[in-house]
All heavy atoms as a GROMACS GRO file, in nm:
protein
  472
    1MET      N    1  -0.734   2.161   0.435
    1MET     CA    2  -0.722   2.061   0.536
    1MET      C    3  -0.589   1.983   0.505
    1MET      O    4  -0.551   1.963   0.392
    1MET     CB    5  -0.838   1.963   0.530
    1MET     CG    6  -0.820   1.844   0.622
    1MET     SD    7  -0.972   1.741   0.606
    1MET     CE    8  -0.933   1.624   0.736
    2GLU      N    9  -0.520   1.952   0.611
    2GLU     CA   10  -0.397   1.873   0.597
    2GLU      C   11  -0.424   1.735   0.648
    2GLU      O   12  -0.482   1.712   0.745
    2GLU     CB   13  -0.287   1.938   0.681
    2GLU     CG   14  -0.152   1.868   0.665
    2GLU     CD   15  -0.041   1.939   0.743
    2GLU    OE1   16   0.022   2.026   0.684
    2GLU    OE2   17  -0.023   1.905   0.861
    3LYS      N   18  -0.374   1.639   0.566
    3LYS     CA   19  -0.391   1.501   0.599
    3LYS      C   20  -0.262   1.418   0.575
    3LYS      O   21  -0.196   1.439   0.474
    3LYS     CB   22  -0.503   1.437   0.521
    3LYS     CG   23  -0.535   1.293   0.557
    3LYS     CD   24  -0.658   1.241   0.485
    3LYS     CE   25  -0.687   1.096   0.532
    3LYS     NZ   26  -0.810   1.047   0.476
    4LYS      N   27  -0.228   1.336   0.670
    4LYS     CA   28  -0.111   1.243   0.653
    4LYS      C   29  -0.163   1.111   0.625
    4LYS      O   30  -0.247   1.054   0.699
    4LYS     CB   31  -0.036   1.243   0.791
    4LYS     CG   32   0.095   1.171   0.784
    4LYS     CD   33   0.162   1.167   0.922
    4LYS     CE   34   0.190   1.306   0.978
    4LYS     NZ   35   0.260   1.306   1.106
    5ILE      N   36  -0.119   1.056   0.514
    5ILE     CA   37  -0.160   0.927   0.465
    5ILE      C   38  -0.043   0.829   0.467
    5ILE      O   39   0.062   0.857   0.397
    5ILE     CB   40  -0.218   0.935   0.324
    5ILE    CG1   41  -0.339   1.032   0.325
    5ILE    CG2   42  -0.266   0.796   0.276
    5ILE    CD1   43  -0.381   1.069   0.176
    6TYR      N   44  -0.050   0.725   0.545
    6TYR     CA   45   0.053   0.628   0.548
    6TYR      C   46   0.028   0.534   0.429
    6TYR      O   47  -0.083   0.499   0.395
    6TYR     CB   48   0.060   0.554   0.677
    6TYR     CG   49   0.111   0.637   0.789
    6TYR    CD1   50   0.023   0.705   0.871
    6TYR    CD2   51   0.246   0.661   0.810
    6TYR    CE1   52   0.066   0.791   0.972
    6TYR    CE2   53   0.286   0.745   0.908
    6TYR     CZ   54   0.202   0.813   0.992
    6TYR     OH   55   0.244   0.892   1.087
    7VAL      N   56   0.141   0.491   0.366
    7VAL     CA   57   0.130   0.412   0.246
    7VAL      C   58   0.225   0.289   0.257
    7VAL      O   59   0.328   0.295   0.322
    7VAL     CB   60   0.160   0.487   0.121
    7VAL    CG1   61   0.052   0.594   0.096
    7VAL    CG2   62   0.296   0.555   0.123
    8GLU      N   63   0.190   0.182   0.184
    8GLU     CA   64   0.275   0.067   0.176
    8GLU      C   65   0.327   0.056   0.038
    8GLU      O   66   0.260   0.084  -0.065
    8GLU     CB   67   0.183  -0.060   0.202
    8GLU     CG   68   0.260  -0.192   0.198
    8GLU     CD   69   0.170  -0.308   0.225
    8GLU    OE1   70   0.046  -0.289   0.248
    8GLU    OE2   71   0.223  -0.416   0.228
    9GLY      N   72   0.462   0.035   0.028
    9GLY     CA   73   0.526   0.022  -0.102
    9GLY      C   74   0.595   0.151  -0.151
    9GLY      O   75   0.648   0.149  -0.265
   10LEU      N   76   0.595   0.255  -0.071
   10LEU     CA   77   0.658   0.380  -0.115
   10LEU      C   78   0.806   0.366  -0.095
   10LEU      O   79   0.858   0.329   0.012
   10LEU     CB   80   0.604   0.496  -0.032
   10LEU     CG   81   0.656   0.634  -0.068
   10LEU    CD1   82   0.608   0.674  -0.212
   10LEU    CD2   83   0.599   0.742   0.028
   11ASP      N   84   0.884   0.397  -0.201
   11ASP     CA   85   1.032   0.395  -0.194
   11ASP      C   86   1.086   0.510  -0.276
   11ASP      O   87   1.010   0.592  -0.331
   11ASP     CB   88   1.088   0.262  -0.239
   11ASP     CG   89   1.049   0.224  -0.381
   11ASP    OD1   90   1.031   0.313  -0.460
   11ASP    OD2   91   1.046   0.103  -0.410
   12ASP      N   92   1.216   0.528  -0.275
   12ASP     CA   93   1.281   0.638  -0.348
   12ASP      C   94   1.250   0.636  -0.495
   12ASP      O   95   1.236   0.747  -0.557
   12ASP     CB   96   1.433   0.640  -0.324
   12ASP     CG   97   1.469   0.672  -0.178
   12ASP    OD1   98   1.391   0.738  -0.114
   12ASP    OD2   99   1.582   0.629  -0.138
   13ALA      N  100   1.228   0.522  -0.553
   13ALA     CA  101   1.204   0.510  -0.694
   13ALA      C  102   1.070   0.560  -0.735
   13ALA      O  103   1.052   0.616  -0.841
   13ALA     CB  104   1.221   0.364  -0.740
   14ASN      N  105   0.970   0.545  -0.646
   14ASN     CA  106   0.834   0.586  -0.693
   14ASN      C  107   0.780   0.706  -0.610
   14ASN      O  108   0.671   0.750  -0.637
   14ASN     CB  109   0.738   0.468  -0.682
   14ASN     CG  110   0.719   0.411  -0.539
   14ASN    OD1  111   0.761   0.474  -0.446
   14ASN    ND2  112   0.664   0.292  -0.535
   15GLN      N  113   0.863   0.760  -0.524
   15GLN     CA  114   0.823   0.876  -0.443
   15GLN      C  115   0.776   0.993  -0.530
   15GLN      O  116   0.676   1.057  -0.505
   15GLN     CB  117   0.941   0.915  -0.358
   15GLN     CG  118   0.921   1.042  -0.272
   15GLN     CD  119   1.044   1.068  -0.179
   15GLN    OE1  120   1.070   0.985  -0.098
   15GLN    NE2  121   1.117   1.171  -0.209
   16GLY      N  122   0.851   1.029  -0.636
   16GLY     CA  123   0.820   1.139  -0.725
   16GLY      C  124   0.694   1.114  -0.801
   16GLY      O  125   0.615   1.206  -0.820
   17ALA      N  126   0.669   0.990  -0.844
   17ALA     CA  127   0.548   0.960  -0.919
   17ALA      C  128   0.427   0.970  -0.830
   17ALA      O  129   0.321   1.023  -0.874
   17ALA     CB  130   0.559   0.812  -0.970
   18VAL      N  131   0.434   0.922  -0.703
   18VAL     CA  132   0.324   0.941  -0.612
   18VAL      C  133   0.294   1.090  -0.586
   18VAL      O  134   0.182   1.133  -0.590
   18VAL     CB  135   0.353   0.865  -0.479
   18VAL    CG1  136   0.252   0.895  -0.371
   18VAL    CG2  137   0.366   0.712  -0.505
   19GLN      N  138   0.399   1.165  -0.561
   19GLN     CA  139   0.383   1.308  -0.531
   19GLN      C  140   0.319   1.376  -0.649
   19GLN      O  141   0.229   1.462  -0.632
   19GLN     CB  142   0.519   1.366  -0.497
   19GLN     CG  143   0.514   1.506  -0.449
   19GLN     CD  144   0.643   1.549  -0.384
   19GLN    OE1  145   0.690   1.483  -0.288
   19GLN    NE2  146   0.703   1.657  -0.429
   20SER      N  147   0.362   1.352  -0.769
   20SER     CA  148   0.308   1.413  -0.888
   20SER      C  149   0.160   1.378  -0.915
   20SER      O  150   0.081   1.458  -0.946
   20SER     CB  151   0.388   1.379  -1.012
   20SER     OG  152   0.519   1.429  -1.001
   21ALA      N  153   0.128   1.249  -0.889
   21ALA     CA  154  -0.010   1.201  -0.913
   21ALA      C  155  -0.104   1.272  -0.819
   21ALA      O  156  -0.212   1.309  -0.855
   21ALA     CB  157  -0.013   1.048  -0.897
   22VAL      N  158  -0.063   1.279  -0.691
   22VAL     CA  159  -0.154   1.341  -0.591
   22VAL      C  160  -0.167   1.496  -0.618
   22VAL      O  161  -0.271   1.545  -0.605
   22VAL     CB  162  -0.105   1.307  -0.444
   22VAL    CG1  163  -0.185   1.386  -0.344
   22VAL    CG2  164  -0.112   1.159  -0.418
   23ALA      N  165  -0.052   1.552  -0.647
   23ALA     CA  166  -0.052   1.701  -0.672
   23ALA      C  167  -0.142   1.735  -0.799
   23ALA      O  168  -0.194   1.842  -0.799
   23ALA     CB  169   0.090   1.747  -0.698
   24ALA      N  170  -0.167   1.638  -0.888
   24ALA     CA  171  -0.246   1.665  -1.001
   24ALA      C  172  -0.401   1.653  -0.976
   24ALA      O  173  -0.478   1.695  -1.061
   24ALA     CB  174  -0.212   1.564  -1.113
   25VAL      N  175  -0.436   1.608  -0.857
   25VAL     CA  176  -0.575   1.596  -0.824
   25VAL      C  177  -0.635   1.733  -0.801
   25VAL      O  178  -0.578   1.820  -0.727
   25VAL     CB  179  -0.595   1.508  -0.698
   25VAL    CG1  180  -0.740   1.512  -0.651
   25VAL    CG2  181  -0.547   1.364  -0.722
   26ALA      N  182  -0.750   1.762  -0.865
   26ALA     CA  183  -0.814   1.892  -0.849
   26ALA      C  184  -0.849   1.915  -0.705
   26ALA      O  185  -0.912   1.828  -0.640
   26ALA     CB  186  -0.940   1.898  -0.933
   27GLY      N  187  -0.810   2.028  -0.648
   27GLY     CA  188  -0.840   2.063  -0.507
   27GLY      C  189  -0.719   2.042  -0.418
   27GLY      O  190  -0.724   2.092  -0.305
   28VAL      N  191  -0.616   1.970  -0.462
   28VAL     CA  192  -0.497   1.959  -0.385
   28VAL      C  193  -0.411   2.075  -0.398
   28VAL      O  194  -0.382   2.124  -0.508
   28VAL     CB  195  -0.418   1.830  -0.429
   28VAL    CG1  196  -0.281   1.822  -0.363
   28VAL    CG2  197  -0.496   1.701  -0.393
   29THR      N  198  -0.368   2.138  -0.285
   29THR     CA  199  -0.292   2.258  -0.289
   29THR      C  200  -0.139   2.232  -0.273
   29THR      O  201  -0.059   2.304  -0.318
   29THR     CB  202  -0.335   2.359  -0.180
   29THR    OG1  203  -0.336   2.297  -0.058
   29THR    CG2  204  -0.482   2.407  -0.214
   30SER      N  205  -0.105   2.126  -0.201
   30SER     CA  206   0.036   2.079  -0.189
   30SER      C  207   0.040   1.931  -0.149
   30SER      O  208  -0.054   1.878  -0.090
   30SER     CB  209   0.112   2.166  -0.093
   30SER     OG  210   0.065   2.142   0.041
   31CYS      N  211   0.153   1.870  -0.180
   31CYS     CA  212   0.168   1.729  -0.155
   31CYS      C  213   0.322   1.702  -0.134
   31CYS      O  214   0.404   1.748  -0.219
   31CYS     CB  215   0.116   1.643  -0.263
   31CYS     SG  216   0.154   1.471  -0.247
   32THR      N  217   0.354   1.626  -0.036
   32THR     CA  218   0.492   1.582  -0.011
   32THR      C  219   0.492   1.437   0.018
   32THR      O  220   0.432   1.390   0.120
   32THR     CB  221   0.558   1.659   0.102
   32THR    OG1  222   0.552   1.799   0.075
   32THR    CG2  223   0.707   1.618   0.117
   33ALA      N  224   0.552   1.353  -0.065
   33ALA     CA  225   0.567   1.211  -0.039
   33ALA      C  226   0.704   1.187   0.020
   33ALA      O  227   0.804   1.236  -0.032
   33ALA     CB  228   0.554   1.136  -0.166
   34THR      N  229   0.716   1.110   0.128
   34THR     CA  230   0.838   1.087   0.196
   34THR      C  231   0.855   0.934   0.213
   34THR      O  232   0.790   0.874   0.299
   34THR     CB  233   0.844   1.154   0.333
   34THR    OG1  234   0.818   1.288   0.319
   34THR    CG2  235   0.981   1.141   0.398
   35ALA      N  236   0.946   0.880   0.136
   35ALA     CA  237   0.970   0.732   0.139
   35ALA      C  238   1.026   0.684   0.272
   35ALA      O  239   0.979   0.577   0.319
   35ALA     CB  240   1.066   0.688   0.027
   36ALA      N  241   1.108   0.761   0.336
   36ALA     CA  242   1.166   0.722   0.460
   36ALA      C  243   1.065   0.709   0.568
   36ALA      O  244   1.078   0.624   0.659
   36ALA     CB  245   1.274   0.822   0.501
   37LYS      N  246   0.952   0.782   0.562
   37LYS     CA  247   0.846   0.782   0.661
   37LYS      C  248   0.725   0.697   0.611
   37LYS      O  249   0.632   0.681   0.685
   37LYS     CB  250   0.800   0.921   0.697
   37LYS     CG  251   0.909   0.996   0.769
   37LYS     CD  252   0.852   1.134   0.808
   37LYS     CE  253   0.958   1.218   0.885
   37LYS     NZ  254   0.906   1.343   0.923
   38MET      N  255   0.738   0.655   0.488
   38MET     CA  256   0.622   0.581   0.423
   38MET      C  257   0.494   0.658   0.437
   38MET      O  258   0.391   0.606   0.477
   38MET     CB  259   0.608   0.441   0.487
   38MET     CG  260   0.730   0.351   0.470
   38MET     SD  261   0.760   0.292   0.308
   38MET     CE  262   0.632   0.170   0.298
   39GLN      N  263   0.496   0.789   0.405
   39GLN     CA  264   0.382   0.870   0.418
   39GLN      C  265   0.369   0.978   0.307
   39GLN      O  266   0.473   1.011   0.248
   39GLN     CB  267   0.372   0.936   0.553
   39GLN     CG  268   0.476   1.047   0.570
   39GLN     CD  269   0.466   1.110   0.711
   39GLN    OE1  270   0.424   1.047   0.805
   39GLN    NE2  271   0.516   1.228   0.722
   40VAL      N  272   0.247   1.022   0.286
   40VAL     CA  273   0.218   1.133   0.194
   40VAL      C  274   0.143   1.237   0.275
   40VAL      O  275   0.042   1.206   0.338
   40VAL     CB  276   0.129   1.082   0.074
   40VAL    CG1  277   0.103   1.202  -0.022
   40VAL    CG2  278   0.198   0.968   0.005
   41LEU      N  279   0.201   1.360   0.276
   41LEU     CA  280   0.131   1.466   0.346
   41LEU      C  281   0.068   1.552   0.243
   41LEU      O  282   0.134   1.603   0.147
   41LEU     CB  283   0.241   1.553   0.424
   41LEU     CG  284   0.186   1.663   0.510
   41LEU    CD1  285   0.094   1.614   0.614
   41LEU    CD2  286   0.301   1.737   0.575
   42VAL      N  287  -0.063   1.576   0.254
   42VAL     CA  288  -0.142   1.635   0.150
   42VAL      C  289  -0.222   1.755   0.210
   42VAL      O  290  -0.282   1.736   0.319
   42VAL     CB  291  -0.246   1.542   0.081
   42VAL    CG1  292  -0.317   1.608  -0.031
   42VAL    CG2  293  -0.177   1.416   0.038
   43ASN      N  294  -0.222   1.868   0.147
   43ASN     CA  295  -0.307   1.980   0.184
   43ASN      C  296  -0.408   1.990   0.070
   43ASN      O  297  -0.370   1.993  -0.048
   43ASN     CB  298  -0.229   2.113   0.196
   43ASN     CG  299  -0.147   2.117   0.319
   43ASN    OD1  300  -0.199   2.117   0.428
   43ASN    ND2  301  -0.017   2.112   0.308
   44PHE      N  302  -0.537   2.001   0.108
   44PHE     CA  303  -0.643   2.006   0.004
   44PHE      C  304  -0.762   2.080   0.052
   44PHE      O  305  -0.782   2.106   0.177
   44PHE     CB  306  -0.679   1.863  -0.040
   44PHE     CG  307  -0.733   1.773   0.071
   44PHE    CD1  308  -0.871   1.768   0.098
   44PHE    CD2  309  -0.647   1.700   0.146
   44PHE    CE1  310  -0.918   1.685   0.198
   44PHE    CE2  311  -0.699   1.618   0.248
   44PHE     CZ  312  -0.829   1.612   0.273
   45ASP      N  313  -0.850   2.118  -0.042
   45ASP     CA  314  -0.974   2.188  -0.013
   45ASP      C  315  -1.075   2.073   0.014
   45ASP      O  316  -1.120   2.008  -0.082
   45ASP     CB  317  -1.016   2.269  -0.138
   45ASP     CG  318  -1.149   2.331  -0.119
   45ASP    OD1  319  -1.211   2.326  -0.010
   45ASP    OD2  320  -1.201   2.391  -0.214
   46GLU      N  321  -1.114   2.068   0.146
   46GLU     CA  322  -1.205   1.961   0.180
   46GLU      C  323  -1.348   1.980   0.123
   46GLU      O  324  -1.427   1.895   0.130
   46GLU     CB  325  -1.207   1.945   0.331
   46GLU     CG  326  -1.254   2.062   0.413
   46GLU     CD  327  -1.237   2.047   0.558
   46GLU    OE1  328  -1.291   1.947   0.614
   46GLU    OE2  329  -1.166   2.125   0.622
   47GLY      N  330  -1.371   2.100   0.072
   47GLY     CA  331  -1.502   2.126   0.010
   47GLY      C  332  -1.516   2.068  -0.135
   47GLY      O  333  -1.626   2.069  -0.191
   48THR      N  334  -1.408   2.019  -0.182
   48THR     CA  335  -1.411   1.957  -0.317
   48THR      C  336  -1.472   1.815  -0.309
   48THR      O  337  -1.418   1.728  -0.233
   48THR     CB  338  -1.267   1.950  -0.380
   48THR    OG1  339  -1.215   2.075  -0.385
   48THR    CG2  340  -1.268   1.884  -0.518
   49ALA      N  341  -1.581   1.792  -0.376
   49ALA     CA  342  -1.651   1.664  -0.368
   49ALA      C  343  -1.564   1.549  -0.407
   49ALA      O  344  -1.500   1.549  -0.507
   49ALA     CB  345  -1.775   1.668  -0.456
   50GLY      N  346  -1.555   1.446  -0.323
   50GLY     CA  347  -1.488   1.320  -0.351
   50GLY      C  348  -1.340   1.331  -0.350
   50GLY      O  349  -1.272   1.237  -0.400
   51ILE      N  350  -1.280   1.437  -0.296
   51ILE     CA  351  -1.139   1.457  -0.304
   51ILE      C  352  -1.056   1.350  -0.231
   51ILE      O  353  -0.952   1.307  -0.285
   51ILE     CB  354  -1.098   1.601  -0.262
   51ILE    CG1  355  -0.951   1.623  -0.300
   51ILE    CG2  356  -1.121   1.623  -0.112
   51ILE    CD1  357  -0.907   1.769  -0.306
   52GLU      N  358  -1.099   1.306  -0.113
   52GLU     CA  359  -1.021   1.206  -0.044
   52GLU      C  360  -1.016   1.071  -0.123
   52GLU      O  361  -0.910   1.012  -0.125
   52GLU     CB  362  -1.077   1.187   0.094
   52GLU     CG  363  -1.052   1.313   0.182
   52GLU     CD  364  -1.078   1.291   0.329
   52GLU    OE1  365  -1.023   1.197   0.385
   52GLU    OE2  366  -1.148   1.375   0.385
   53ASP      N  367  -1.126   1.036  -0.182
   53ASP     CA  368  -1.124   0.916  -0.271
   53ASP      C  369  -1.032   0.938  -0.394
   53ASP      O  370  -0.956   0.845  -0.432
   53ASP     CB  371  -1.266   0.882  -0.317
   53ASP     CG  372  -1.351   0.818  -0.206
   53ASP    OD1  373  -1.295   0.768  -0.107
   53ASP    OD2  374  -1.472   0.830  -0.222
   54ALA      N  375  -1.034   1.058  -0.450
   54ALA     CA  376  -0.951   1.088  -0.560
   54ALA      C  377  -0.806   1.084  -0.527
   54ALA      O  378  -0.721   1.032  -0.600
   54ALA     CB  379  -0.986   1.225  -0.620
   55ILE      N  380  -0.768   1.131  -0.402
   55ILE     CA  381  -0.633   1.127  -0.359
   55ILE      C  382  -0.587   0.978  -0.341
   55ILE      O  383  -0.477   0.941  -0.382
   55ILE     CB  384  -0.616   1.205  -0.225
   55ILE    CG1  385  -0.634   1.354  -0.255
   55ILE    CG2  386  -0.478   1.176  -0.159
   55ILE    CD1  387  -0.646   1.440  -0.131
   56ASN      N  388  -0.668   0.901  -0.272
   56ASN     CA  389  -0.638   0.759  -0.252
   56ASN      C  390  -0.626   0.686  -0.387
   56ASN      O  391  -0.536   0.600  -0.405
   56ASN     CB  392  -0.740   0.688  -0.166
   56ASN     CG  393  -0.726   0.731  -0.021
   56ASN    OD1  394  -0.619   0.760   0.030
   56ASN    ND2  395  -0.833   0.728   0.051
   57ASN      N  396  -0.710   0.722  -0.487
   57ASN     CA  397  -0.700   0.660  -0.617
   57ASN      C  398  -0.573   0.699  -0.689
   57ASN      O  399  -0.511   0.616  -0.762
   57ASN     CB  400  -0.822   0.692  -0.704
   57ASN     CG  401  -0.949   0.625  -0.658
   57ASN    OD1  402  -0.944   0.524  -0.588
   57ASN    ND2  403  -1.062   0.682  -0.689
   58ALA      N  404  -0.531   0.823  -0.673
   58ALA     CA  405  -0.405   0.867  -0.736
   58ALA      C  406  -0.279   0.793  -0.673
   58ALA      O  407  -0.192   0.752  -0.739
   58ALA     CB  408  -0.387   1.018  -0.709
   59ILE      N  409  -0.288   0.774  -0.542
   59ILE     CA  410  -0.180   0.699  -0.473
   59ILE      C  411  -0.175   0.560  -0.527
   59ILE      O  412  -0.069   0.507  -0.556
   59ILE     CB  413  -0.200   0.711  -0.321
   59ILE    CG1  414  -0.178   0.847  -0.266
   59ILE    CG2  415  -0.104   0.606  -0.249
   59ILE    CD1  416  -0.214   0.869  -0.122
   60SER      N  417  -0.290   0.492  -0.528
   60SER     CA  418  -0.298   0.355  -0.579
   60SER      C  419  -0.250   0.349  -0.724
   60SER      O  420  -0.181   0.256  -0.762
   60SER     CB  421  -0.446   0.300  -0.570
   60SER     OG  422  -0.479   0.292  -0.434
   61GLY      N  423  -0.292   0.442  -0.803
   61GLY     CA  424  -0.257   0.448  -0.942
   61GLY      C  425  -0.105   0.461  -0.965
   61GLY      O  426  -0.057   0.420  -1.072
   62ALA      N  427  -0.038   0.518  -0.870
   62ALA     CA  428   0.110   0.537  -0.882
   62ALA      C  429   0.181   0.410  -0.826
   62ALA      O  430   0.304   0.411  -0.819
   62ALA     CB  431   0.148   0.657  -0.802
   63GLY      N  432   0.106   0.308  -0.789
   63GLY     CA  433   0.172   0.177  -0.759
   63GLY      C  434   0.194   0.154  -0.608
   63GLY      O  435   0.265   0.055  -0.572
   64VAL      N  436   0.138   0.230  -0.518
   64VAL     CA  437   0.151   0.206  -0.375
   64VAL      C  438   0.016   0.201  -0.314
   64VAL      O  439  -0.088   0.236  -0.376
   64VAL     CB  440   0.239   0.310  -0.304
   64VAL    CG1  441   0.380   0.312  -0.354
   64VAL    CG2  442   0.176   0.453  -0.321
   65THR      N  443   0.005   0.149  -0.185
   65THR     CA  444  -0.126   0.124  -0.125
   65THR      C  445  -0.147   0.224  -0.011
   65THR      O  446  -0.065   0.222   0.086
   65THR     CB  447  -0.132  -0.021  -0.077
   65THR    OG1  448  -0.102  -0.108  -0.180
   65THR    CG2  449  -0.268  -0.050  -0.010
   66PRO      N  450  -0.252   0.302  -0.016
   66PRO     CA  451  -0.285   0.395   0.094
   66PRO      C  452  -0.338   0.305   0.215
   66PRO      O  453  -0.417   0.216   0.193
   66PRO     CB  454  -0.391   0.488   0.040
   66PRO     CG  455  -0.451   0.422  -0.072
   66PRO     CD  456  -0.342   0.326  -0.130
   67LEU      N  457  -0.294   0.333   0.335
   67LEU     CA  458  -0.333   0.249   0.452
   67LEU      C  459  -0.438   0.316   0.536
   67LEU      O  460  -0.495   0.255   0.622
   67LEU     CB  461  -0.209   0.215   0.538
   67LEU     CG  462  -0.100   0.140   0.460
   67LEU    CD1  463   0.023   0.115   0.549
   67LEU    CD2  464  -0.155   0.006   0.416
   68ASN      N  465  -0.456   0.448   0.526
   68ASN     CA  466  -0.562   0.512   0.606
   68ASN      C  467  -0.638   0.612   0.528
   68ASN      O  468  -0.604   0.650   0.417
   68ASN     CB  469  -0.501   0.575   0.729
   68ASN     CG  470  -0.399   0.679   0.698
   68ASN    OD1  471  -0.331   0.672   0.600
   68ASN    ND2  472  -0.379   0.774   0.791
   0.00000   0.00000   0.00000
């Protein structure tokens, strides 16, 4: 499943950290964080239990706020 998550606080300085944190979540197949668009595009296996919460927690843990 592909999901676009808008985030608050994403900039060039933390873009790589957000991308790495989300990519490390079990079940995530790809992730692209784009500071200019203030969004994270994530592809993941929706059959993985709790994955959407894990993705949002990874984003928050990297210092930005997921908005959706």
